[in-house]
C-alpha positions in Angstrom: 11.8 -30.0 -5.8 8.8 -30.1 -3.5 7.4 -27.7 -1.0 6.7 -29.2 2.5 3.2 -28.3 4.0 4.7 -28.0 7.4 1.5 -26.0 8.8 -2.1 -25.9 7.9 -1.6 -22.6 5.6 -4.5 -22.9 3.1 -1.9 -21.9 0.3 -0.4 -25.3 0.5 -3.8 -27.1 -0.3 -4.5 -24.6 -3.2 -1.1 -25.2 -4.6 -1.5 -28.9 -4.5 -4.9 -28.7 -6.2 -3.2 -26.6 -9.0 -0.8 -29.5 -9.7 2.1 -28.3 -7.5 4.1 -31.0 -5.7 3.6 -30.4 -1.9 4.7 -33.0 0.5 3.1 -33.7 3.8 5.3 -33.0 6.8 5.1 -36.8 7.6 6.4 -37.7 4.1 9.1 -35.1 4.3 10.4 -36.3 7.5 10.7 -39.9 6.2 13.0 -38.7 3.4 16.8 -38.3 3.7 17.0 -34.9 1.6 18.4 -31.4 2.2 16.1 -28.8 3.7 16.0 -25.1 3.0 14.0 -22.9 5.5 13.0 -19.6 3.8 11.1 -16.7 5.4 8.5 -14.6 3.6 7.8 -11.3 5.0 4.4 -10.4 3.6 3.7 -6.6 3.8 0.8 -6.6 1.3 -2.6 -5.2 2.4 -5.5 -7.6 3.2 -6.9 -7.8 -0.2 -3.7 -9.3 -1.6 -2.4 -11.0 1.4 -3.2 -14.6 0.5 -2.5 -14.2 -3.2 0.9 -12.7 -2.7 1.7 -15.5 -0.2 0.6 -18.0 -2.8 2.6 -16.3 -5.7 5.9 -16.3 -3.7 5.6 -19.8 -2.4 4.8 -21.1 -5.8 7.9 -19.5 -7.0 10.1 -21.5 -4.5 8.1 -24.6 -5.3 9.0 -24.4 -8.8 12.6 -24.5 -8.2 14.5 -27.7 -9.4 17.1 -27.7 -6.7 17.4 -31.1 -4.9 15.9 -29.8 -1.5 12.8 -29.6 0.6 11.5 -26.1 0.9 10.0 -24.9 4.1 8.4 -21.5 3.7 7.4 -19.5 6.7 5.1 -16.4 6.0 5.3 -13.7 8.6 4.2 -10.1 8.8 4.7 -7.0 10.8 2.3 -6.0 13.6 2.3 -2.2 12.7 0.6 -2.9 9.4 -3.1 -2.1 9.5 -5.3 -5.3 9.4 -8.8 -6.3 9.4 -10.2 -8.8 12.0 -10.3 -11.6 9.3 -6.7 -11.0 8.1 -5.5 -11.1 11.8 -7.2 -14.2 12.3 -5.5 -15.8 9.2 -2.1 -14.5 10.4 -2.7 -15.8 13.8 -3.6 -19.2 12.6 -1.0 -19.7 9.8 1.8 -17.2 10.1 4.9 -17.5 12.3 6.3 -14.5 14.3 9.6 -13.0 13.5 10.7 -13.8 17.0 10.2 -17.5 16.5 11.9 -17.4 13.1 14.8 -15.5 14.6 15.2 -18.4 17.1 14.7 -21.2 14.5 17.0 -19.5 12.0 16.6 -19.2 8.2 18.6 -20.0 5.1 17.0 -17.0 3.1 14.3 -14.4 3.2 11.9 -12.9 0.7 10.1 -9.6 1.3 7.0 -8.5 -0.5 6.0 -5.1 -1.7 3.5 -3.0 0.4 1.0 -0.2 0.0 2.2 3.0 1.6 0.1 6.3 2.4 2.9 9.0 2.0 6.1 9.6 0.0 8.4 9.3 2.8 9.1 5.4 3.8 10.6 6.5 7.2 7.3 8.0 8.4 5.4 4.6 7.7 4.5 2.8 11.0 6.4 -0.5 9.8 9.7 1.3 9.0 11.4 0.6 12.4 10.3 -3.0 12.6 11.2 -3.6 8.9 14.6 -2.3 9.7 15.0 -4.6 12.5 14.1 -7.6 10.2 16.4 -6.7 7.4 19.4 -5.7 9.7 18.9 -9.3 11.3 18.9 -10.9 7.8 21.9 -9.2 6.7 23.9 -11.1 9.3 22.0 -14.3 9.7 20.6 -15.4 6.3 22.6 -16.2 3.0 20.4 -13.9 0.8 17.3 -11.6 0.9 15.2 -11.2 -2.1 13.0 -8.1 -2.4 10.2 -7.0 -4.7 9.1 -3.5 -5.5 8.6 -1.3 -2.4 10.7 -3.7 -0.4 13.6 -2.9 -2.8 13.0 0.9 -2.3 13.0 0.3 1.5 16.3 -1.6 1.6 18.1 0.8 -0.7 17.0 3.6 1.7 17.9 1.6 4.8 21.4 0.4 3.7 22.3 3.4 1.5 20.3 6.3 2.6 19.1 6.8 -1.1 15.5 8.0 -1.3 13.3 6.8 -4.2 12.1 9.4 -6.7 8.4 10.0 -7.2 7.1 9.8 -10.8 4.5 12.0 -12.4 2.6 8.9 -13.7 2.4 5.5 -12.4 4.7 3.0 -14.0 2.1 0.4 -14.6 2.2 -2.6 -17.1 4.4 -5.2 -18.7 7.7 -3.9 -20.2 10.5 -5.6 -22.1 13.9 -5.9 -20.5 17.4 -6.8 -21.4 20.1 -8.8 -19.3 23.0 -6.2 -18.8 25.2 -8.8 -16.8 25.2 -12.1 -18.7 27.9 -13.9 -16.6 26.2 -13.4 -13.2 25.0 -16.7 -11.7 21.5 -15.1 -11.2 21.1 -14.6 -15.0 22.8 -17.7 -16.5 20.6 -19.4 -19.0 18.1 -16.6 -18.9 16.6 -15.3 -22.0 18.6 -12.1 -23.0 15.3 -10.2 -23.6 12.3 -10.8 -21.3 9.1 -9.2 -20.1 8.4 -8.3 -16.5 5.4 -6.4 -14.8 5.8 -3.2 -12.8 3.3 -1.4 -10.7 4.6 1.7 -8.8 4.5 5.4 -8.5 8.2 5.8 -7.4 11.6 4.7 -8.9 15.1 3.8 -8.0 17.3 4.7 -11.1 20.5 3.2 -12.4 22.5 6.2 -11.1 20.9 5.4 -7.7 22.2 1.8 -8.0 25.7 2.8 -9.1 25.8 5.5 -6.2 25.0 2.6 -3.8 27.6 0.2 -5.4 24.8 -2.3 -6.6 25.1 -4.3 -9.9 22.4 -3.8 -12.3 21.6 -7.1 -14.0 18.5 -6.4 -16.1 16.7 -3.1 -17.1 14.2 -1.7 -19.5 14.2 1.6 -21.6 10.6 2.2 -20.5 10.6 0.8 -16.8 14.2 1.2 -15.8 16.1 -1.1 -13.4 14.3 -4.3 -12.8 16.9 -6.6 -11.2 20.0 -5.6 -9.3 22.3 -7.1 -6.6 24.3 -5.9 -3.6 27.8 -4.8 -3.7 28.9 -8.4 -2.7 26.8 -9.7 -5.6 24.5 -11.9 -3.6 23.5 -11.0 0.1 20.6 -8.7 -1.3 18.7 -9.3 -4.6 16.6 -6.3 -5.6 13.6 -6.7 -8.0 11.9 -3.3 -8.8 9.2 -5.1 -10.7 7.0 -7.9 -9.7 8.4 -11.3 -10.6 5.8 -13.0 -8.5 2.8 -11.7 -10.3 0.1 -13.9 -11.8 -1.1 -13.3 -15.4 -4.2 -11.7 -13.9 -2.6 -9.5 -11.1 -2.6 -6.4 -13.3 -6.1 -7.1 -14.3 -7.2 -7.2 -10.6 -5.4 -4.0 -10.0 -7.1 -2.3 -12.9 -10.4 -3.6 -11.6 -9.7 -2.1 -8.2 -8.7 1.2 -9.7 -11.9 1.3 -11.9 -14.0 0.7 -8.7 -12.2 3.5 -6.9 -13.2 5.7 -10.0 -16.8 4.7 -10.0 -16.9 5.2 -6.0 -15.7 8.8 -6.5 -12.3 8.3 -5.2 -10.6 9.2 -8.5 -11.4 12.0 -10.9 -11.0 10.1 -14.0 -11.0 6.5 -15.1 -7.6 4.9 -14.7 -5.2 4.3 -17.7 -4.8 0.8 -18.9 -1.8 -1.2 -18.0 0.6 -0.7 -20.6 1.5 -3.5 -23.0 -1.0 -5.8 -21.2 -4.5 -5.5 -22.5 -5.2 -7.1 -25.9 -7.3 -5.1 -28.3 -10.4 -7.3 -27.2 -9.5 -6.7 -23.5 -9.4 -3.0 -24.0 -12.8 -3.1 -25.7 -14.4 -4.9 -22.7 -12.8 -2.4 -20.4 -14.1 0.6 -22.5 -17.5 -0.9 -22.7 -17.7 -1.6 -18.9 -16.7 2.0 -18.0 -19.2 3.5 -20.3 -22.1 1.2 -19.2 -21.1 1.9 -15.5 -21.1 5.7 -16.2 -24.6 5.4 -17.9 -26.1 3.5 -15.1 -24.6 6.0 -12.5 -26.2 8.7 -14.6 -29.7 7.2 -14.5 -29.4 5.9 -10.8 -29.3 2.4 -12.0 -27.2 -0.7 -10.5 -23.8 -0.9 -11.8 -22.8 -3.6 -14.4 -20.5 -6.5 -13.1 -16.8 -6.0 -14.1 -16.2 -8.6 -16.8 -13.1 -10.1 -15.1 -13.7 -13.7 -16.1 -13.9 -12.8 -19.7 -11.0 -10.5 -19.7 -8.9 -13.0 -17.9 -8.9 -15.1 -21.0 -7.6 -12.1 -23.0 -4.4 -11.4 -21.0 -1.1 -13.3 -21.1 1.7 -14.3 -18.8 4.9 -13.4 -20.7 7.2 -13.2 -17.6 6.6 -16.2 -15.5 9.1 -18.6 -16.9 12.0 -16.0 -16.6 10.9 -15.2 -13.0 11.0 -18.9 -12.2 14.4 -19.3 -13.7 16.0 -16.3 -11.8 14.4 -17.6 -8.6 15.7 -21.0 -9.2 19.2 -19.7 -9.7 18.8 -17.7 -6.5 17.8 -20.7 -4.6 20.6 -22.7 -6.1 23.1 -20.1 -4.7 21.4 -20.3 -1.4 21.8 -24.0 -1.4 25.5 -23.7 -2.2 26.1 -20.9 0.2 24.5 -22.7 3.2 26.5 -25.6 2.3 29.6 -23.9 1.8 32.0 -25.3 4.4 31.3 -28.9 3.3 31.5 -28.0 -0.4 34.9 -26.4 0.1 36.4 -29.6 1.5 35.7 -31.3 -1.7 36.5 -28.8 -4.4 39.9 -28.2 -5.7 41.0 -24.8 -7.3 38.3 -22.8 -5.4 38.9 -19.2 -4.5 38.1 -18.9 -0.7 37.2 -15.4 -1.2 34.8 -16.1 -4.0 33.8 -19.7 -3.7 30.6 -19.3 -5.8 32.2 -17.3 -8.7 30.2 -14.3 -8.0 33.0 -11.7 -8.8 33.8 -13.2 -12.2 
C-alpha cells in the first residue's frame, strides 16, 4: 500500500522516480482508507542521513497492508550536524515535541556512529532515553536497527554490549529459530542479512533480558529478537534497511580513511559480499593509490560504479517480509478494540496470538 507524501521531503520524490507508489497528500485525503503514522528517529551521521531516511521509508512503502503510511523523520538536537544537514532537518523533519502531540502508531530507530565504548556517555543518551520511554507507553511497537538495539537493551535491561576485537562486517547467513512467531511467518527459514558493528549483544544477553531470539547466525550472532511481551520492541542487530551498495559505500569510506592516514592498514573486505571480480577491483585500486602517493601523484578515482555492478542484494526480500509482518501487527494492534468486537474465540490477554 502507498506511502503518503505529506511533506516536501525529497525522499518521497526520489522513491516515486524509482517506481515506488507515493500518493500526494491531496489524493490521500480523498480516499477512505486506514492511516498508520510512523515515526523515524534518524540518528545516522550527515553522510548517511538522507540515504538511511530513504531506506527505512522504502521498507514501509513496500508493505502490502491496506493502509496509507505517513512517515515522520525526526532526529536529536544533541547529534553533531553540519549546516547543510541542519537545514535539511529544519525544512523536512518534525520535532519530537510535535510528534508527541500528534501521536504515533509505531516508531523506527536507526543506528548511529558513536565516539566511545560507553553509550551512556554519548550526548544523545538522555534525549534518546526520553524518546524510547515515551514510545514504550504510547506506540504499538518500536523497531530498532544495530546501535539502537544496543541502546534499548542497555536502557531497558542495563545490559552493556560487548566490544569485539574485529569489526563484524559483511553479509551472513541466518536461520529462523522461532517459526511460529508472527514476525517470521512465511519467511525463508535461511536468509542473508548484513551486519556492520564493533560491538555485540549475545544470545545470553537476550535470555538474561527475557528477550525472544527469532533469527541468528553462527558467524554474526543474534540478528532478530523481540521483547518479553513478544511485540512492543523489535530488535535487529543487523541492518535490514541496507541497500545493495551500502557496504560498498562503507568500504569506500574506510579506504579513503586509510589513504588519508587515519588508518594504519587497508580495511578488510566485507565478508561474503565482494565477488572475485569486485575484490580484484578493490585490490587494484589500493595498489594504484599507494603507488600514486609514493610518487606524489593524484590519487585514482575509486571504481564505485563498476563495483556496484558486482555486488548483490541477498537480504532485501526477507527484510521487506519481516517489516511487512511487523506493520501488519501494528495495524491489528492499533485497531484492536474494534477487531475484538467482531472476533469470537479470541484470548483477550493474547489477541494477536503472539504467545503461541
